[in-house]
C-alpha positions as CSV (number, residue, x, y, z in Angstrom):
1,M,-137.4,-138.6,-12.7
2,K,-135.3,-138.1,-15.5
3,A,-133.8,-135.0,-13.5
4,M,-133.0,-137.6,-10.5
5,K,-131.2,-140.4,-12.5
6,A,-129.2,-137.2,-14.0
7,T,-127.8,-136.2,-10.6
8,N,-126.6,-139.6,-9.6
9,R,-124.6,-140.4,-12.3
10,R,-120.9,-140.2,-11.3
11,P,-119.1,-138.2,-13.9
12,R,-115.9,-140.1,-15.8
13,G,-112.4,-139.2,-16.1
14,A,-110.9,-137.7,-12.5
15,G,-111.1,-141.5,-10.7
16,D,-110.1,-143.4,-13.8
17,R,-106.9,-140.9,-14.1
18,R,-105.9,-142.0,-10.5
19,V,-106.4,-145.5,-11.1
20,S,-104.2,-145.5,-14.3
21,V,-101.2,-143.8,-12.3
22,T,-101.5,-146.3,-9.5
23,W,-100.8,-149.1,-12.0
24,L,-98.3,-147.4,-13.8
25,L,-96.4,-146.8,-10.8
26,L,-96.5,-150.6,-9.7
27,A,-95.7,-151.7,-13.2
28,V,-92.4,-149.3,-12.9
29,L,-91.5,-150.5,-9.6
30,A,-91.7,-154.1,-10.7
31,A,-89.8,-153.4,-14.0
32,V,-86.9,-152.0,-11.5
33,A,-87.0,-155.1,-9.4
34,L,-86.6,-157.4,-11.9
35,S,-84.0,-155.4,-13.7
36,V,-82.0,-155.4,-10.2
37,G,-82.7,-159.3,-9.8
38,A,-81.5,-159.9,-13.4
39,C,-78.2,-158.0,-12.7
40,A,-77.5,-159.9,-9.4
41,L,-77.8,-163.3,-11.2
42,W,-75.9,-162.0,-14.6
43,L,-73.1,-159.9,-12.3
44,P,-70.1,-162.1,-11.0
45,D,-69.9,-162.5,-7.4
46,R,-67.1,-160.2,-5.9
47,A,-65.8,-161.2,-2.2
48,P,-66.4,-158.4,0.4
49,L,-63.6,-156.1,1.0
50,V,-62.7,-157.4,4.5
51,L,-62.3,-160.8,2.7
52,A,-59.9,-159.5,-0.3
53,Q,-56.3,-160.7,-0.1
54,A,-54.1,-158.1,2.0
55,R,-51.5,-156.5,0.1
56,E,-47.8,-157.5,1.1
57,I,-45.8,-155.1,2.9
58,T,-42.4,-155.6,1.5
59,E,-40.8,-152.5,3.4
60,S,-40.5,-150.6,6.4
61,P,-39.4,-147.1,7.4
62,V,-36.4,-147.0,9.4
63,G,-36.4,-145.2,13.2
64,T,-33.5,-143.8,15.3
65,Q,-33.0,-143.5,18.9
66,E,-30.3,-143.6,21.7
67,Y,-30.2,-146.8,23.4
68,N,-28.5,-146.9,26.6
69,G,-29.2,-150.7,27.2
70,A,-30.2,-150.6,30.9
71,E,-32.1,-153.6,32.0
72,N,-32.3,-155.8,35.0
73,A,-30.1,-159.2,35.3
74,S,-30.7,-162.4,36.8
75,V,-26.9,-163.7,38.0
76,T,-25.9,-167.0,38.8
77,V,-23.0,-166.8,41.5
78,T,-20.2,-169.0,42.3
79,L,-18.9,-169.5,45.7
80,S,-15.5,-170.4,46.9
81,A,-15.0,-172.8,49.7
82,Q,-15.5,-172.1,53.4
83,R,-12.6,-171.0,55.0
84,D,-11.1,-171.6,58.4
85,L,-9.2,-168.5,60.6
86,I,-6.0,-169.7,62.0
87,V,-5.2,-167.3,65.2
88,N,-1.3,-167.1,65.7
89,A,-1.4,-165.8,69.2
90,S,-1.7,-168.1,72.5
91,G,-3.5,-167.3,75.9
92,T,-6.7,-165.9,77.2
93,V,-9.4,-164.4,75.0
94,T,-9.9,-160.9,76.4
95,G,-11.8,-159.1,73.8
96,N,-14.3,-160.2,71.2
97,F,-14.9,-157.8,68.4
98,A,-16.4,-160.4,65.8
99,E,-20.1,-160.5,66.8
100,S,-20.8,-158.9,63.6
101,G,-18.1,-160.5,61.3
102,V,-14.5,-159.6,60.6
103,E,-13.1,-156.7,58.5
104,S,-9.6,-156.3,57.4
105,G,-8.0,-153.4,59.3
106,K,-10.1,-153.8,62.3
107,P,-9.5,-155.9,65.6
108,A,-11.3,-159.3,65.6
109,L,-10.3,-160.5,69.0
110,A,-8.3,-159.4,72.1
111,V,-5.7,-161.9,73.5
112,N,-4.2,-161.3,77.0
113,G,-5.0,-157.8,76.2
114,R,-3.5,-157.1,72.9
115,S,-5.7,-156.5,69.6
116,V,-5.4,-159.3,66.8
117,V,-6.2,-157.2,63.9
118,A,-7.9,-158.8,60.7
119,L,-5.6,-158.2,57.6
120,N,-6.9,-159.4,54.2
121,T,-4.1,-159.7,51.8
122,S,-3.9,-161.6,48.4
123,T,-0.8,-163.4,49.7
124,P,-1.4,-165.1,53.1
125,L,0.5,-163.6,55.6
126,Y,2.8,-166.2,57.1
127,R,6.0,-164.9,59.0
128,D,6.9,-161.7,61.0
129,L,8.1,-158.6,58.6
130,A,10.3,-156.0,59.5
131,V,12.0,-153.2,57.3
132,G,14.0,-154.5,54.8
133,D,12.1,-157.5,54.0
134,R,10.8,-158.4,50.4
135,G,8.7,-160.8,48.8
136,A,4.9,-161.7,47.4
137,D,3.8,-161.2,51.2
138,V,5.4,-157.8,51.7
139,K,3.7,-156.7,48.1
140,A,0.5,-157.8,49.4
141,L,0.5,-156.4,52.8
142,N,1.7,-152.8,51.2
143,A,-1.2,-152.9,48.7
144,E,-3.6,-153.7,51.6
145,L,-2.3,-150.4,53.8
146,A,-2.3,-148.5,50.9
147,R,-6.2,-149.4,50.5
148,L,-6.7,-148.9,54.0
149,G,-5.4,-145.5,53.7
150,L,-2.1,-145.8,55.8
151,G,0.4,-144.3,53.2
152,A,2.4,-147.2,52.4
153,D,3.5,-147.9,48.5
154,G,0.9,-150.3,47.2
155,E,3.2,-151.2,44.4
156,S,6.5,-151.7,46.3
157,D,7.3,-155.4,47.3
158,T,9.8,-153.8,49.8
159,Y,9.0,-153.4,53.8
160,A,9.8,-149.8,53.7
161,R,9.8,-147.0,56.3
162,A,6.7,-146.1,55.0
163,T,5.6,-149.6,55.9
164,A,6.9,-149.7,59.1
165,T,4.9,-146.3,59.9
166,A,1.6,-147.6,58.6
167,V,1.9,-150.8,60.2
168,A,2.6,-148.7,63.5
169,K,-0.5,-146.4,62.9
170,L,-2.6,-149.5,62.5
171,M,-1.5,-151.3,65.6
172,K,-1.7,-147.9,67.6
173,D,-5.3,-147.3,66.2
174,A,-6.5,-151.0,67.4
175,G,-5.2,-150.1,70.7
176,N,-1.8,-151.9,71.1
177,G,0.0,-148.6,71.8
178,D,2.8,-147.2,69.6
179,D,5.5,-149.7,68.4
180,A,8.7,-147.7,67.9
181,D,10.1,-150.0,65.2
182,G,7.1,-150.5,63.1
183,A,7.6,-154.3,62.4
184,L,4.5,-156.6,61.8
185,H,4.2,-159.6,64.5
186,M,2.3,-162.6,63.3
187,A,0.6,-162.9,67.0
188,D,-1.2,-159.3,66.1
189,V,-2.5,-160.4,62.8
190,L,-5.4,-162.7,61.7
191,W,-5.5,-163.4,58.2
192,I,-8.9,-163.2,56.6
193,P,-9.2,-164.1,52.6
194,V,-12.0,-161.1,52.0
195,Q,-12.3,-157.9,53.0
196,A,-15.1,-158.5,55.4
197,A,-17.2,-161.6,56.2
198,A,-19.7,-162.8,58.8
199,V,-18.3,-165.6,61.0
200,T,-19.5,-168.8,62.1
201,A,-18.2,-171.6,64.8
202,W,-16.6,-168.3,66.6
203,Q,-14.3,-169.4,69.7
204,G,-12.8,-165.8,70.4
205,V,-15.1,-165.2,73.1
206,P,-13.4,-163.8,76.5
207,G,-12.4,-166.3,78.9
208,A,-11.9,-168.9,76.0
209,Q,-8.2,-170.5,76.2
210,I,-6.6,-170.4,72.5
211,A,-3.2,-171.4,71.1
212,A,-1.3,-170.4,68.0
213,G,-2.3,-172.2,65.0
214,S,-5.8,-173.3,66.2
215,V,-8.9,-172.4,64.3
216,V,-10.6,-169.6,66.0
217,G,-13.7,-169.7,63.4
218,S,-14.8,-169.9,59.8
219,I,-16.3,-167.7,56.9
220,P,-18.5,-168.6,54.6
221,G,-17.4,-169.0,51.0
222,G,-17.0,-165.5,49.1
223,I,-17.8,-164.6,45.7
224,A,-15.7,-166.4,43.2
225,K,-17.5,-165.7,39.7
226,L,-20.7,-164.0,38.5
227,A,-22.3,-165.0,35.4
228,L,-25.4,-163.7,33.4
229,R,-28.3,-166.1,33.3
230,S,-29.2,-165.1,30.0
231,G,-25.7,-165.9,28.3
232,I,-26.1,-163.2,25.8
233,A,-23.2,-161.0,25.4
234,S,-23.2,-157.5,24.0
235,D,-20.6,-156.0,21.3
236,L,-20.0,-152.9,23.5
237,D,-18.8,-152.5,27.0
238,R,-21.4,-152.6,29.8
239,S,-21.5,-151.2,33.1
240,F,-22.7,-154.2,35.8
241,T,-24.0,-153.1,39.1
242,L,-24.5,-155.8,42.0
243,L,-25.3,-155.0,45.6
244,G,-24.4,-151.4,45.4
245,E,-20.9,-152.3,43.7
246,T,-20.0,-151.4,39.7
247,T,-17.7,-152.7,37.4
248,T,-17.6,-152.8,33.8
249,L,-18.6,-156.1,31.9
250,P,-16.2,-156.1,28.6
251,A,-17.8,-156.3,25.1
252,G,-18.4,-160.2,24.2
253,A,-18.2,-161.3,28.1
254,V,-20.8,-162.5,30.1
255,E,-18.9,-163.7,33.2
256,I,-17.2,-161.7,36.1
257,D,-14.4,-163.1,38.0
258,D,-12.5,-160.2,38.8
259,P,-11.0,-161.2,42.2
260,A,-10.9,-157.4,43.3
261,F,-14.7,-157.1,42.5
262,C,-15.9,-160.3,43.8
263,A,-14.2,-159.3,47.0
264,K,-15.9,-155.8,47.2
265,V,-19.6,-157.7,46.4
266,S,-18.6,-160.3,49.2
267,A,-17.8,-157.7,51.8
268,T,-21.2,-155.7,51.5
269,E,-23.5,-156.0,54.4
270,A,-26.2,-156.9,52.0
271,F,-24.3,-160.0,50.9
272,R,-23.0,-160.8,54.4
273,Q,-26.4,-161.3,55.8
274,M,-27.4,-163.5,53.0
275,D,-27.6,-167.4,53.3
276,P,-25.0,-168.9,51.0
277,T,-26.6,-172.0,50.3
278,M,-29.7,-169.7,48.9
279,V,-27.5,-167.6,47.0
280,A,-25.6,-170.3,45.1
281,S,-29.0,-171.8,44.5
282,S,-31.1,-169.1,43.6
283,G,-28.5,-166.3,42.5
284,L,-28.9,-162.5,42.8
285,D,-30.5,-159.5,40.6
286,A,-28.3,-157.5,39.3
287,S,-28.3,-154.6,36.8
288,V,-26.8,-153.6,33.2
289,A,-26.3,-150.9,31.1
290,L,-23.9,-149.5,28.1
291,T,-21.1,-147.9,29.5
292,Q,-21.7,-145.0,26.8
293,P,-25.2,-144.7,25.4
294,V,-25.3,-145.3,21.4
295,Q,-27.5,-144.3,18.3
296,V,-29.0,-147.2,16.9
297,M,-31.9,-148.3,14.4
298,R,-35.7,-149.2,15.0
299,V,-36.5,-151.9,12.5
300,P,-39.2,-154.6,12.6
301,A,-37.7,-157.9,13.8
302,A,-39.2,-159.8,10.7
303,A,-36.5,-157.5,8.8
304,V,-33.4,-158.6,10.4
305,F,-32.2,-162.4,8.6
306,G,-29.1,-164.5,9.0
307,V,-28.9,-164.1,12.9
308,D,-25.8,-165.9,14.1
309,R,-26.6,-168.6,15.9
310,A,-23.4,-168.6,18.6
311,N,-24.7,-165.6,20.6
312,G,-27.4,-163.7,18.6
313,T,-25.7,-160.5,18.1
314,H,-24.8,-160.2,14.3
315,G,-27.2,-160.6,11.5
316,C,-28.2,-158.7,8.2
317,V,-31.0,-156.3,7.0
318,A,-31.7,-155.4,3.6
319,S,-32.5,-152.0,1.9
320,D,-33.7,-152.1,-1.8
321,G,-32.2,-155.5,-2.0
322,R,-28.8,-154.3,-0.5
323,V,-27.7,-156.4,2.1
324,I,-26.3,-154.6,5.2
325,P,-24.5,-156.5,7.9
326,V,-25.6,-155.2,11.2
327,G,-25.1,-155.6,15.1
328,I,-28.1,-156.6,17.3
329,V,-27.8,-154.5,20.3
330,G,-31.2,-154.7,21.8
331,S,-34.8,-155.6,21.0
332,E,-38.2,-154.5,22.1
333,L,-41.7,-156.1,21.4
334,G,-41.7,-156.7,17.7
335,V,-38.9,-154.4,17.1
336,S,-34.9,-155.4,16.8
337,L,-32.5,-152.1,17.7
338,V,-29.2,-152.8,15.3
339,Q,-26.6,-151.1,14.2
340,A,-24.8,-151.3,10.4
341,D,-21.6,-152.2,10.4
342,D,-20.7,-149.7,7.6
343,G,-22.3,-147.0,10.0
344,S,-25.0,-146.3,7.5
345,T,-28.7,-145.4,8.3
346,P,-31.1,-146.4,5.1
347,A,-34.4,-145.0,5.0
348,T,-36.1,-148.3,4.9
349,V,-35.7,-151.9,5.0
350,D,-36.9,-154.5,3.2
351,L,-39.7,-157.0,4.5
352,G,-41.1,-160.6,3.1
353,S,-40.6,-161.8,-0.4
354,R,-37.9,-159.1,-0.6
355,I,-35.5,-160.6,1.9
356,A,-36.5,-164.1,1.0
357,G,-33.5,-166.1,-0.3
358,L,-31.1,-163.2,0.3
359,T,-27.7,-164.2,2.2
360,C,-26.2,-162.7,5.1
361,S,-22.4,-162.2,5.1
């Protein structure tokens, strides 16, 4: 019996050591937890990095680029009044050439078998002309004959031999035979106020009876003036293109009223097919671009201050506190394209508090 009791007794030592180690680890973990909690309570709160106040940006690098200012532009159109066309021949209409409109230098109709040629001159033709005659109407005739490539002196106010030769060729090309003296007879001419135009209420149909001084038809008003809807001028000359015709829009200008250019646009087939009422109310689409591309600085729009209220083309930037007057030649999303008046190109421009209170002069 004593032997059996001896074998059932568990030895002490190994198991007790495992229990002691476990409790020690638990004690250490509890101490760490209490320390972390105490630190969390005692240390001051710090805002997360994403909520911290952002550092103020006070300068920005300056970029450069070549700029041509090409853009589409909406244009308002001012039209002249409708004009009646007065025929100077009497008799029976024997030919109608104006179904698609009248054009300077080409026959509009025929009366008693003789062509009546449409002519656009800056001064209306009102008398028969022959060699030796002088005046503003002669100068206007010479200019149009020169434009038509008939060889007259476009700067002369004298009906010279060259004028007579040009008129004789004009009439011969129209089917009127060879007039030896080259005189211009009003019965052979239909004066028109533009180079080409559609016609309305046209009476020049074969068989119609007409009398000198009567209205043979009307033409809608031509273009008298064009203006950019934006009203924003440029310090530089720009090319202006409308319906395939191009002219120069001078620096500082937003309108074009040059009679020659307006006449060219009015004479285009595209314009002649348009409804004048719609043109006057809706305007037309054109394109503009700088005549000569320029090198510009790209700066943040917020860097430009003191912009003039008159037309928005001048302002200032600052670099290291130095105020630099600039011309504003264009803009893109969030960016202003500028040129320094003194031709300089700073490496950086000031922003925010650095330009607060600065005066643009």
